[in-house]
SEKOLSE-501456 format. One line per field, with one value per residue (C-alpha): x, y, z; residue in three letters; residue number from 1. Coordinates in pm, 1 decimal. Layout:
REM SEKOLSE-501456
px X:...
py Y:...
pz Z:...
type ALA:...
seq NUM:...
REM end
This chain:
REM SEKOLSE-501456
px 2641.5:2451.5:2653.9:2408.9:2420.9:2800.4:2813.3:2577.7:2792.4:3108.5:2936.9:2842.6:3201.5:3329.0:3087.5:3178.6:3552.2:3576.2:3284.6:3525.4:3575.9:3218.1:3302.6:3310.2:2994.9:2934.6:2645.2:2664.9:2893.7:2831.6:3161.6:3348.6:3140.6:3190.9:3560.8:3455.4:3173.4:3221.2:3015.4:2996.5:2955.7:2906.2:2994.8:2961.3:3078.3:3140.7:2790.4:2686.5:2435.0:2390.3:2492.9:2515.5:2697.1:2964.0:3195.5:3554.5:3561.4:3844.7:4126.1:4188.7:4163.8:3827.5:3484.3:3143.5:2838.4:2525.1:2568.4:2267.6:2436.8:2716.2:2715.9:2862.1:2877.1:3210.3:3355.9:3207.6:3406.6:3351.5:3453.3:3496.7:3464.3:3577.7:3615.6:3649.8:3919.5:3847.2:3977.3:3895.8:3782.4:3752.1:3534.9:3706.3:3417.8:3042.5:2774.1:2484.9:2161.9:2241.1:2302.4:2653.3:2982.5:3332.0:3536.9:3910.5:4123.6:4498.7:4574.4:4355.9:4272.2:4443.6:4194.4:3994.2:3920.5:3805.2:3521.5:3624.4:3337.0:2960.7:2676.3:2506.1:2210.0:1878.4:1779.4:1460.3:1133.4:1133.1:1508.4:1661.0:1895.4:2083.1:2196.0:2479.9:2485.1:2469.5:2124.5:2143.5:2219.6:2285.9:2597.0:2727.2:2655.7:2386.9:2227.7:1875.8:1721.8:1496.5:1338.1:1334.6:989.0:806.8:689.0:664.1:820.1:1097.1:1211.4:1248.5:944.8:694.9:796.4:814.1:538.2:436.0:648.0:965.8:883.8:851.7:1168.3:1389.6:1268.8:1432.8:1766.0:2022.6:2080.4:1859.6:1723.5:1352.2:1372.6:1664.1:1637.0:1625.8:1562.0:1235.0:1240.1:976.9:1075.7:1268.0:1608.0:1648.2:1777.4:2155.1:2158.8:2203.7:2526.9:2517.2:2635.5:2342.2:2433.0:2257.0:2250.1:2599.2:2744.7:2784.9:2739.4:2427.0:2359.6:2389.1:2122.9:1952.4:1660.5:1586.8:1273.7:943.3:585.9:374.8:478.8:634.1:975.6:1093.0:1404.8:1541.1:1857.4:2082.2:2199.9:2568.8:2652.9:2637.8:2971.5:3144.1:2999.0:3099.1:3465.8:3486.8:3320.0:3541.6:3307.2:3454.9:3241.7:2919.8:2601.0:2476.8:2130.2:2265.0:2146.5:1784.2:1792.0:1939.9:1626.7:1417.6:1629.8:1523.8:1566.9:1942.3:1969.8:2037.2:1905.2:1530.4:1295.3:1091.6:736.2:441.8:90.7:-261.8:-607.8:-884.5:-1133.1:-1490.0:-1761.4:-2024.8:-2327.9:-2472.3:-2184.8:-2319.4:-2639.1:-2452.2:-2173.4:-2301.4:-2526.1:-2569.5:-2485.0:-2847.0:-2897.6:-2585.0:-2661.5:-2313.7:-2287.1:1723.6:1819.3:2130.9:2262.1:2574.8:2827.3:3067.6:3412.4:3686.6:4021.3:3862.6:3570.9:3332.4:2959.0:2657.2:2378.7:2075.0:1831.0:1811.8:1823.8:1518.4:1426.3:1139.0:1118.9:776.7:764.9:907.9:905.3:1181.9:1052.9:1323.3:1253.5:1355.8:1222.6:1007.5:776.0:497.2:165.3:210.1:544.3:383.1:92.1:309.4:523.0:231.2:99.1:-239.7:-298.1:-676.1:-674.1:-476.3:-722.2:-1018.1:-968.8:-1125.3:-1462.9:-1467.0:-1296.5:-1547.1:-1845.6:-1757.8:-1528.0:-1681.3:-1635.5:-1306.8:-989.1:-679.8:-325.9:-302.6:-40.7:225.7:157.1:483.5:487.1:758.0:774.2:894.1:983.1:1033.5:1263.8:1208.6:837.7:842.3:574.1:562.8:376.3:331.1:292.8:275.5:623.7:786.1:563.0:744.0:660.6:664.5:524.7:281.8:212.3:-70.1:173.8:29.0:256.2:137.1:214.8:307.0:368.1:221.5:-109.0:-126.2:-158.9:-383.8:-581.0:-588.8:-878.5:-648.3:-474.4:-302.1:-239.1:-110.3:-104.6:10.8:-127.1:38.2:-157.8:-200.5:-213.7:-593.9:-603.8:-307.4:-526.2:-782.6:-530.9:-369.5:-679.8:-954.4:-776.5:-1072.6:-1302.9:-1041.8:-977.1:-1347.2:-1408.6:-1135.0:-1294.5:-1636.0:-1482.5:-1337.1:-1680.6:-1835.0:-1574.1:-1661.2:-2030.1:-1958.3:-1885.0:-2139.8:-2352.0:-2121.3:-2204.1:-1974.7:-1911.1:-1972.5:-1884.0:-1549.5:-1425.8:-1172.6:-898.8:-581.7:-347.8:29.5:125.9:300.3:-2.9:14.1:-307.0:-436.8:-793.8:-921.0:-1249.8:-1410.7:-1664.7:-1829.6:-2101.1:-2210.8:-2566.9:-2584.8:-2840.2:-2800.5:-2424.0:-2209.4:-1890.9:-1856.5:-1579.9:-1454.8:-1258.9:-1037.9:-898.5:-623.1:-531.4:-217.9:-163.1:92.6:122.6:263.0:96.0:-179.6:-102.9:-371.1:-344.8:-626.9:-690.9:-914.5:-1065.8:-1271.0:-1281.9:-1646.4:-1847.5:-2156.9:-1964.2:-1709.9:-1985.3:-2166.7:-1849.0:-1793.2:-2131.5:-2083.2:-1751.6:-1801.4:-1634.3:-1327.3:-996.1:-758.1:-461.6:-541.0:-665.5:-547.8:-315.3:-517.2:-657.0:-1014.3:-1214.1:-1355.9:-1010.3:-878.5:-1173.0:-1118.6:-748.4:-815.4:-1083.2:-853.0:-582.2:-827.3:-935.3:-575.6:-490.7:-788.3:-679.5:-317.7:-430.7:-665.3:-387.0:-130.6:-343.2:-453.8:-91.9:0.9:145.7:387.6:704.1:783.2:426.9:389.0:240.9:266.1:119.7:-214.6:-73.1:-181.8:-525.5:-765.8:-1120.0:-1378.2:-1329.3:-1268.1:-1524.9:-1429.7:-1498.6:-1261.9:-986.1
py 3193.3:2865.3:2548.6:2421.5:2755.8:2756.0:2398.9:2483.9:2775.7:2566.1:2291.8:2522.7:2645.9:2287.3:2197.1:2491.7:2452.8:2080.6:1939.7:1765.3:1503.1:1384.4:1161.0:1455.2:1515.7:1149.7:946.9:778.0:474.8:251.1:71.8:392.8:461.7:103.6:184.8:429.8:226.9:-5.5:-226.7:-143.0:-426.7:-363.8:-660.8:-722.8:-1043.7:-1209.9:-1135.4:-894.0:-659.8:-407.3:-355.9:-48.8:108.4:378.6:556.6:674.1:1051.0:1291.3:1071.8:697.5:635.8:816.4:654.5:823.4:630.9:669.0:737.6:527.7:198.4:257.0:85.1:230.1:-93.1:-247.7:-506.1:-348.2:-362.4:-145.2:-344.0:-194.2:-447.7:-392.5:-672.6:-938.7:-740.3:-593.7:-327.5:-224.5:136.6:393.6:703.1:1022.7:1270.4:1273.9:1506.1:1456.1:1595.0:1483.2:1114.5:1113.3:970.7:989.0:673.0:623.5:319.6:286.8:92.1:186.9:-98.6:-86.6:8.3:256.8:576.0:861.4:1087.9:1455.0:1668.2:1698.3:1905.0:2108.7:2211.7:2045.1:1808.6:1901.9:1714.4:1381.4:1399.1:1053.0:961.7:642.3:475.5:224.9:4.0:-332.5:-466.4:-649.5:-1015.2:-969.7:-1114.5:-782.3:-417.0:-301.5:20.0:134.3:369.4:627.7:965.8:1283.8:1325.8:1631.5:1728.2:2063.6:2131.4:1893.7:1812.6:1486.7:1524.2:1487.3:1121.9:999.2:787.1:890.3:634.1:739.6:1109.6:1082.2:877.5:1080.4:1403.6:1283.8:1205.2:1412.3:1161.7:1349.2:1699.8:1668.8:1994.7:1858.5:1945.5:1625.1:1509.2:1318.7:1000.3:869.6:509.8:379.5:261.8:-100.1:-210.3:-179.0:130.2:373.0:560.1:485.6:744.8:901.9:1044.8:1220.7:1099.9:1246.5:1047.7:1353.6:1295.2:1478.0:1309.6:1022.0:753.9:733.0:556.8:211.3:315.2:133.3:249.2:-63.8:-292.2:3.3:157.9:513.9:642.5:971.0:1144.0:1366.5:1654.3:1621.6:1969.8:1824.6:1657.3:1990.6:2004.7:1644.9:1690.1:2008.0:1855.8:1824.7:1572.1:1222.9:1052.6:872.9:1029.7:892.6:844.2:626.8:297.8:410.0:566.5:253.4:57.0:292.9:217.4:-145.0:-259.3:-187.8:-402.1:-771.3:-886.0:-832.3:-776.2:-1044.1:-1138.8:-1020.9:-1164.5:-1031.3:-1178.9:-1113.7:-835.9:-899.4:-944.8:-682.5:-868.1:-551.1:-527.8:-796.1:-617.7:-289.6:-422.5:-683.1:-594.0:-770.9:-637.9:-579.5:-348.5:-154.3:-111.8:-216.5:-326.6:-1532.7:-1606.6:-1685.5:-1659.7:-1460.1:-1608.8:-1330.3:-1443.4:-1212.7:-1210.6:-1117.2:-1358.9:-1574.9:-1519.4:-1622.0:-1388.9:-1497.7:-1437.1:-1576.8:-1331.5:-1363.6:-1171.6:-1215.2:-1011.4:-929.1:-702.8:-363.7:-465.9:-638.3:-760.0:-825.4:-974.4:-702.5:-818.1:-1057.6:-911.1:-1017.6:-845.6:-668.3:-526.4:-402.1:-258.2:-83.2:92.5:211.6:566.3:419.4:137.0:184.1:122.9:-199.2:-319.4:-252.9:-590.1:-748.5:-603.3:-849.1:-1133.2:-1119.1:-1154.1:-1521.3:-1599.8:-1413.7:-1570.1:-1738.0:-1619.7:-1622.0:-1514.9:-1296.7:-1066.1:-1336.6:-1417.4:-1367.6:-1210.5:-1167.0:-824.5:-788.3:-443.5:-296.2:0.6:175.6:228.8:189.9:-81.4:-344.0:-674.0:-905.5:-1284.1:-1528.1:-1623.9:-1896.4:-1841.7:-1785.5:-1562.8:-1689.3:-1595.8:-1850.3:-1929.7:-1673.6:-1395.3:-1361.1:-1315.8:-1574.0:-1672.0:-2038.4:-2261.9:-2528.4:-2344.4:-2151.3:-2268.4:-2224.3:-2540.7:-2487.2:-2335.1:-2038.3:-1823.7:-1486.2:-1354.2:-1025.9:-857.3:-526.1:-299.4:2.4:328.3:451.6:812.7:813.5:705.7:916.6:1223.8:1023.0:874.4:1213.4:1434.6:1201.1:904.5:806.1:776.9:581.3:333.4:287.7:205.9:-58.6:-208.9:-214.0:-379.5:-646.3:-693.3:-737.6:-1001.0:-1189.9:-1175.7:-1323.6:-1643.0:-1612.9:-1380.8:-1168.6:-893.0:-622.6:-502.1:-147.5:40.5:-134.7:10.2:288.8:475.6:581.5:848.5:822.9:1150.1:1198.5:1057.7:721.4:563.1:230.7:103.6:-183.9:-370.9:-703.3:-924.8:-1263.0:-1490.0:-1634.1:-1515.9:-1696.8:-1977.8:-2332.2:-2342.5:-2591.2:-2378.1:-2011.8:-1753.2:-1453.4:-1226.8:-950.7:-686.0:-424.6:-194.3:20.6:294.8:555.9:763.9:477.1:157.3:2.7:-313.9:-553.9:-795.6:-1043.9:-1288.9:-1575.7:-1781.2:-2081.5:-2276.3:-2189.4:-2504.0:-2612.2:-2846.8:-2575.9:-2323.0:-2581.0:-2652.7:-2278.8:-2249.6:-2570.1:-2474.9:-2104.6:-1963.1:-2175.1:-2032.4:-2135.7:-2051.7:-2315.5:-2635.3:-2940.1:-3178.1:-3501.1:-3770.5:-3668.8:-3623.8:-3286.6:-3149.2:-3265.9:-3099.5:-2776.9:-2783.3:-2830.8:-2563.3:-2316.5:-2380.7:-2281.6:-1974.4:-1865.1:-1924.4:-1712.5:-1427.8:-1450.4:-1412.1:-1123.3:-946.0:-1014.7:-855.7:-574.4:-485.0:-408.4:-59.6:206.7:317.2:681.6:779.6:1153.5:1175.5:1510.6:1733.3:1761.7:1559.4:1233.1:1141.3:851.0:869.1:781.7:808.6:477.5:343.0:13.0:-170.1:-90.0:-350.1
pz -373.7:-300.6:-375.4:-639.5:-825.7:-807.4:-935.2:-1217.9:-1334.0:-1309.2:-1503.5:-1788.7:-1808.1:-1807.9:-2085.0:-2306.7:-2251.2:-2289.5:-2483.2:-2719.7:-2449.3:-2478.6:-2778.1:-3020.3:-3224.6:-3295.9:-3161.5:-2824.3:-2828.3:-2523.9:-2585.4:-2503.0:-2193.2:-2073.3:-2022.8:-1751.9:-1591.1:-1295.9:-1068.2:-697.0:-445.4:-74.7:144.1:510.7:675.6:338.5:210.0:-64.1:96.8:-184.4:-545.3:-764.9:-1058.3:-1063.6:-1303.8:-1302.2:-1258.1:-1350.7:-1210.1:-1262.2:-887.6:-830.7:-856.7:-826.6:-708.2:-492.9:-123.7:-19.0:-113.6:135.5:474.7:793.9:993.9:1105.3:868.0:554.2:230.5:-77.1:-384.7:-731.3:-1013.0:-1371.7:-1628.1:-1355.2:-1177.9:-837.0:-603.3:-248.7:-217.2:59.0:91.6:-24.4:-3.6:59.4:-75.1:165.3:25.6:-330.8:-248.0:-396.1:-274.7:-424.7:-370.2:-401.1:-484.5:-428.7:-745.6:-1044.6:-1280.3:-1616.8:-1885.4:-1681.3:-1874.7:-1648.4:-1756.3:-1735.9:-1859.9:-1836.9:-1978.0:-1705.1:-1921.6:-1845.6:-2128.9:-2310.6:-2274.9:-2463.5:-2525.1:-2570.0:-2286.8:-2201.4:-1880.0:-1867.8:-1562.3:-1392.3:-1322.2:-990.8:-1066.5:-1440.4:-1599.1:-1732.0:-1794.7:-2037.8:-2160.3:-2082.6:-2337.1:-2176.2:-2242.9:-2042.0:-1890.7:-1765.5:-1418.2:-1244.8:-1003.9:-1109.7:-759.8:-573.7:-349.5:-637.6:-683.4:-325.8:-169.7:185.4:370.5:187.0:211.3:587.6:640.5:408.5:567.6:889.1:724.4:537.9:257.8:15.2:4.8:-75.7:-271.6:-473.9:-846.3:-1048.5:-1403.5:-1427.7:-1636.7:-1876.2:-1806.4:-1508.8:-1395.8:-1291.9:-951.1:-950.3:-1174.5:-884.9:-954.1:-1327.0:-1580.8:-1768.8:-2109.7:-2396.2:-2756.6:-2812.4:-2524.4:-2301.4:-1929.2:-1808.0:-1474.1:-1230.6:-1198.2:-861.5:-700.5:-572.7:-384.5:-416.0:-462.9:-441.5:-726.4:-907.6:-871.4:-811.7:-988.0:-1117.8:-1239.2:-1026.3:-1251.6:-1337.6:-1210.6:-857.3:-934.7:-879.5:-528.8:-464.9:-558.2:-350.3:-44.7:262.3:427.2:441.6:705.1:618.1:759.8:1091.9:941.7:659.4:806.8:831.0:484.8:322.9:410.5:195.7:-112.9:-92.3:-451.9:-440.6:-128.0:-175.5:162.6:177.3:470.6:642.3:553.0:756.7:773.8:734.7:704.1:455.6:534.4:637.1:375.3:308.8:162.4:12.2:-237.2:-471.9:-574.9:-625.5:-846.9:-1090.7:-1383.6:-1715.7:-2059.4:-2155.7:-1856.1:-1939.2:-2308.3:-2409.1:-2765.9:-2166.1:-1827.5:-1612.9:-1258.9:-1188.7:-949.3:-859.5:-755.2:-638.1:-468.9:-135.5:-91.3:-290.3:-305.0:-508.9:-602.9:-399.0:-684.4:-1036.6:-1325.8:-1551.5:-1865.3:-2111.4:-2434.0:-2577.1:-2884.0:-2773.2:-2408.0:-2217.8:-1881.5:-1623.2:-1282.9:-1037.9:-701.7:-501.0:-239.5:-7.6:-59.2:273.6:159.2:-161.5:35.0:291.6:30.7:-182.8:-200.1:-294.6:-47.4:-50.6:-423.6:-377.5:-113.5:-341.4:-506.8:-199.1:-290.9:-580.6:-394.5:-108.8:-337.6:-365.3:-74.0:217.0:559.8:460.0:634.8:415.4:501.6:191.6:342.4:317.8:-48.7:-240.0:-585.7:-848.0:-1012.7:-1371.9:-1501.3:-1844.9:-1793.4:-2127.4:-2066.1:-1689.1:-1696.6:-1421.0:-1428.4:-1132.7:-1107.8:-814.9:-699.2:-907.5:-1210.8:-1541.9:-1838.3:-2196.7:-2537.9:-2689.3:-3054.9:-3064.6:-2966.4:-2619.3:-2321.4:-2068.3:-1711.5:-1680.9:-1381.9:-1157.4:-1109.9:-1438.2:-1799.5:-2104.2:-2021.0:-1641.8:-1446.3:-1381.8:-1641.4:-1677.5:-2026.3:-2162.0:-2499.0:-2640.9:-2910.9:-3067.8:-3063.4:-3420.9:-3532.0:-3522.8:-3158.4:-3046.1:-3006.1:-2808.7:-2566.0:-2496.5:-2493.6:-2367.4:-2204.4:-1985.1:-2286.3:-2482.9:-2202.1:-2125.6:-2491.1:-2473.8:-2160.7:-2327.4:-2632.0:-2402.4:-2245.8:-2591.7:-2676.0:-2357.4:-2445.0:-2785.5:-2588.6:-2306.8:-2094.8:-1880.5:-1635.9:-1503.2:-1149.9:-1270.3:-953.0:-945.1:-1274.9:-1222.8:-1407.3:-1228.7:-1366.9:-1320.1:-1490.2:-1826.6:-2014.1:-1837.7:-1713.0:-1584.6:-1605.2:-1390.0:-1439.7:-1342.9:-1522.4:-1464.6:-1604.8:-1270.8:-1332.1:-1666.3:-1683.5:-1812.8:-1760.0:-1574.2:-1573.9:-1486.1:-1519.2:-1326.3:-1561.8:-1423.0:-1658.5:-1633.3:-1924.4:-1900.4:-2159.1:-2254.6:-2570.5:-2779.1:-2657.5:-2455.0:-2264.3:-2141.3:-1848.3:-1803.0:-1521.1:-1632.1:-1348.4:-1461.3:-1136.5:-1067.7:-1142.0:-946.9:-717.3:-631.1:-554.6:-341.1:-141.4:-92.7:77.0:276.9:435.4:501.8:815.8:744.1:857.6:579.3:800.0:1060.3:894.7:1091.7:910.0:933.7:709.3:780.8:463.1:569.9:644.1:307.3:129.8:319.5:238.2:-134.9:-129.3:47.2:-211.0:-486.5:-292.6:-239.1:-606.2:-713.0:-489.4:-607.6:-969.0:-890.6:-702.0:-975.0:-1246.7:-1017.4:-936.5:-1299.4:-1270.0:-1394.7:-1217.4:-1137.8:-1062.2:-1007.3:-658.1:-487.5:-758.9:-933.4:-1222.5:-1065.2:-940.5:-938.1:-1069.2:-952.5:-572.9:-397.7:-153.7:4.5:329.9:613.6:646.3
type MET:PRO:PRO:THR:ARG:LEU:ALA:SER:LEU:LEU:GLY:ILE:LEU:MET:PHE:VAL:ALA:GLY:SER:HIS:LEU:SER:TYR:GLY:ASN:SER:GLN:PHE:ASP:PRO:GLU:LEU:LEU:SER:GLN:SER:THR:VAL:ARG:ILE:LEU:ILE:LYS:GLN:ARG:SER:GLN:ILE:ILE:SER:ALA:ALA:THR:GLY:PHE:VAL:TRP:GLN:LYS:PRO:ASN:GLN:ILE:VAL:THR:SER:LEU:HIS:VAL:MET:ASN:ASP:GLN:PRO:GLY:THR:LYS:ILE:ILE:ILE:GLU:PHE:GLU:LYS:LYS:LYS:ARG:LEU:ALA:THR:VAL:LYS:SER:VAL:LEU:ALA:GLY:ALA:ASP:LEU:VAL:LEU:LEU:GLU:VAL:LYS:ARG:PRO:ILE:GLU:GLY:TRP:VAL:PRO:LEU:HIS:ARG:TYR:ASN:ALA:GLU:LYS:PRO:LYS:TYR:LYS:THR:ASP:ILE:SER:ALA:LEU:GLY:PHE:ASN:LYS:GLY:ALA:THR:GLY:MET:SER:THR:ARG:GLU:LEU:LYS:LYS:GLY:TYR:VAL:LYS:PRO:GLU:THR:LEU:GLU:VAL:LEU:LEU:PRO:PRO:HIS:ALA:LEU:HIS:GLN:LEU:ALA:GLN:SER:ASN:ILE:LEU:ASP:LEU:LYS:LEU:PRO:ILE:TYR:TYR:LEU:ASP:GLY:SER:LEU:LEU:PRO:GLY:TYR:SER:GLY:SER:PRO:ILE:VAL:ASN:ASP:GLN:GLY:THR:LEU:ILE:GLY:ILE:GLY:ASP:GLY:GLY:LEU:GLU:ASN:GLY:ALA:GLY:GLY:VAL:SER:TRP:VAL:ILE:PRO:ALA:TYR:GLN:LEU:ALA:ASN:LEU:THR:GLN:SER:ALA:THR:GLN:SER:LEU:PRO:LYS:SER:LEU:GLY:ALA:ALA:ARG:SER:ILE:PHE:SER:THR:ASP:ASN:VAL:VAL:GLN:THR:GLN:LYS:ARG:ALA:ALA:ILE:THR:PRO:ASN:TYR:ASN:PRO:SER:ILE:TRP:SER:ASN:PHE:LEU:ILE:ASN:SER:ALA:GLN:ALA:GLY:VAL:SER:PRO:SER:GLY:THR:GLU:LYS:PRO:THR:ASP:GLU:PHE:GLU:GLN:ASP:ARG:TRP:PRO:GLU:GLU:TYR:LYS:GLN:THR:ASP:TYR:PHE:GLN:PHE:SER:PHE:ILE:LYS:THR:LYS:SER:ARG:THR:PHE:ASN:GLN:ILE:LEU:ASN:SER:SER:ASP:HIS:SER:LYS:GLY:LEU:LYS:LYS:ILE:PHE:THR:VAL:PHE:ASN:LEU:TYR:PHE:HIS:ASP:TYR:SER:VAL:ASP:TYR:GLY:SER:PHE:VAL:PHE:ASP:VAL:TYR:GLU:ASP:SER:GLN:PHE:GLY:LEU:ASN:ILE:VAL:VAL:PRO:SER:GLY:ILE:ASN:LEU:SER:VAL:ASP:LYS:ASN:LYS:TYR:LEU:VAL:ALA:GLU:GLY:GLU:ILE:LEU:CYS:ARG:THR:CYS:PRO:TYR:GLU:ILE:GLN:TYR:HIS:ILE:ARG:ASN:ILE:ASN:GLN:LYS:ASN:HIS:HIS:ALA:ILE:THR:GLU:THR:PRO:ASN:LYS:PHE:LEU:ASN:GLU:LEU:ALA:ASN:GLN:HIS:TRP:ASN:GLU:LEU:ASN:ALA:GLU:GLY:ASP:TYR:GLY:GLU:TYR:THR:GLU:PHE:ARG:GLU:ILE:GLU:SER:PHE:GLY:ASN:ASN:LYS:HIS:ILE:LEU:ARG:ALA:ALA:PHE:SER:ASP:LEU:ASP:ALA:LYS:TYR:GLN:ASP:GLN:PHE:GLU:LEU:ASN:TYR:LEU:THR:ILE:ALA:SER:ASN:GLU:GLN:HIS:TRP:PHE:GLN:ALA:GLN:GLY:ILE:LEU:ASN:ARG:PHE:ASP:HIS:LYS:PHE:LEU:LYS:ASP:LEU:ASP:LYS:TYR:ARG:HIS:THR:ASP:CYS:ARG:GLU:ILE:PRO:VAL:THR:ASN:LYS:ARG:ALA:HIS:LYS:LYS:LYS:LYS:ALA:LEU:CYS:LYS:ASP:ILE:GLU:THR:THR:LEU:LYS:ILE:LEU:LEU:SER:VAL:HIS:LEU:THR:THR:PHE:SER:ASN:LYS:ILE:ILE:ASN:THR:GLN:ALA:SER:LYS:THR:LEU:PRO:PRO:ILE:ASN:ILE:PRO:ALA:LEU
seq 1:2:3:4:5:6:7:8:9:10:11:12:13:14:15:16:17:18:19:20:21:22:23:24:25:26:27:28:29:30:31:32:33:34:35:36:37:38:39:40:41:42:43:44:45:46:47:48:49:50:51:52:53:54:55:56:57:58:59:60:61:62:63:64:65:66:67:68:69:70:71:72:73:74:75:76:77:78:79:80:81:82:83:84:85:86:87:88:89:90:91:92:93:94:95:96:97:98:99:100:101:102:103:104:105:106:107:108:109:110:111:112:113:114:115:116:117:118:119:120:121:122:123:124:125:126:127:128:129:130:131:132:133:134:135:136:137:138:139:140:141:142:143:144:145:146:147:148:149:150:151:152:153:154:155:156:157:158:159:160:161:162:163:164:165:166:167:168:169:170:171:172:173:174:175:176:177:178:179:180:181:182:183:184:185:186:187:188:189:190:191:192:193:194:195:196:197:198:199:200:201:202:203:204:205:206:207:208:209:210:211:212:213:214:215:216:217:218:219:220:221:222:223:224:225:226:227:228:229:230:231:232:233:234:235:236:237:238:239:240:241:242:243:244:245:246:247:248:249:250:251:252:253:254:255:256:257:258:259:260:261:262:263:264:265:266:267:268:269:270:271:272:273:274:275:276:277:278:279:280:281:282:283:284:285:286:287:288:289:290:291:292:293:294:295:296:297:298:299:300:301:302:303:304:305:306:307:308:309:310:311:312:313:314:315:316:317:318:319:320:321:322:323:324:325:326:327:328:329:330:331:332:333:334:335:336:337:338:339:340:341:342:343:344:345:346:347:348:349:350:351:352:353:354:355:356:357:358:359:360:361:362:363:364:365:366:367:368:369:370:371:372:373:374:375:376:377:378:379:380:381:382:383:384:385:386:387:388:389:390:391:392:393:394:395:396:397:398:399:400:401:402:403:404:405:406:407:408:409:410:411:412:413:414:415:416:417:418:419:420:421:422:423:424:425:426:427:428:429:430:431:432:433:434:435:436:437:438:439:440:441:442:443:444:445:446:447:448:449:450:451:452:453:454:455:456:457:458:459:460:461:462:463:464:465:466:467:468:469:470:471:472:473:474:475:476:477:478:479:480:481:482:483:484:485:486:487:488:489:490:491:492:493:494:495:496:497:498:499:500:501:502:503:504:505:506:507:508:509:510:511:512:513:514:515:516:517:518:519:520:521:522:523:524:525:526:527:528:529:530:531:532:533:534:535:536:537:538:539:540:541:542:543:544:545:546:547:548:549:550:551:552:553:554:555:556:557:558:559:560:561:562:563:564:565:566:567:568:569:570:571:572:573
REM end
């Protein structure tokens, strides 16, 4: 009998025989589960290189966590942390293919309460489930409330972007055909190895993930019946391919990769006439930084923990990435590059090192929504209940602004968003266009508008507008719009670029063919003007990219459930 089938049968028997150990018939109590949940720190040469969550399983000296956070290099220490107490751990058994490892400590910490039972039955679609874990850099453990999603087949390969699919296929860390539980929502970095429970507090799986798909994340649940295979495994050595596989699970790693550069693509002058039309032609009517200290070594987390709450959303900074890193991990790189069709309408013949731009990614785990801002920019809620990006280059009175707002989908619109999402989102974009035209005369880059599907009734619309053809104006605006929707909400991100006055447009024409990467540092007036102009150009592109990168995690990739309409036609980069 195959091991997974055997584990499944054993799991059902364990559930039937011992379900009283899953906190009885009461509702899930995170306080009880916290007595079984631990933080996993992997250190090498006195530096934290990865962080995860684990739980005490069956015996006080046994800990379960994700295999991919382990490190096989000399000098590596596995540290188990529980209520500021720490223990060194060793590997007891490995379940390659399911990304699980069983650890062992010599002296269990007083207060640990092992979990003994699990439910091997697959949770039903839209079932409420909870994860308890340690977000990387947070000051303590916290729950993440999620729902069971739907995808068929419900195997790992449907979630993996091409780069991860290729690399994992060459390792034995994960079986690409591995049965998983698909999440409507996402796990945060550091939640790999976390206990996943149902609304009764019964263990149903182990959190896993830490992969990236562009600005989004990729996470899933390993069914709990794999624990039977793990405890029976005789393998104690870490896989030889572990080092290569660890790099794929980048959000659980503390040390990030190096930046790489790129330059802006060439301008196609025919784009302008094809994209911009006017409205008459269209007929459109708490934060803190953790400083872990232990009896073995002292370290500081390299990144600051940031969280901004906005209505039902709780956006937590999960990573900082260059645009090239985001591009290279994406399953839809052509779509990400499409933003340059708008950028080049104004800034053709300028070379910009856009690949090294650094962005901060904030993620809401409950809905799996990710928003992106230039590195160092903060999020806050203003008096008008808008979520806004604030910093040196962004503010409500600055030439550059990013603002967000959320709307709940009422019962009337619920049918529209589930049955005719493209129509619903296009109506929202047209409504936005009408609101712009209440203040001016805006045209749309019509061929740029697109709607991307992420599966599970999640969609994103992108559109661009400007009033640069308006007459008798001294100031002009480029307005970039992204609308993300699921069954409950639609979320709007808007980049507002008001830098386009007559002097700025005149300087753009005067200094074309400038390489913004190589402006001499001198006191010459022309060089100073070019430097200031390039700063504005780079800021404009950072805002366009930030809004464009609004996305959902756990995109369904390798089935017909996800597609982008209309087809993308962009200049070769």
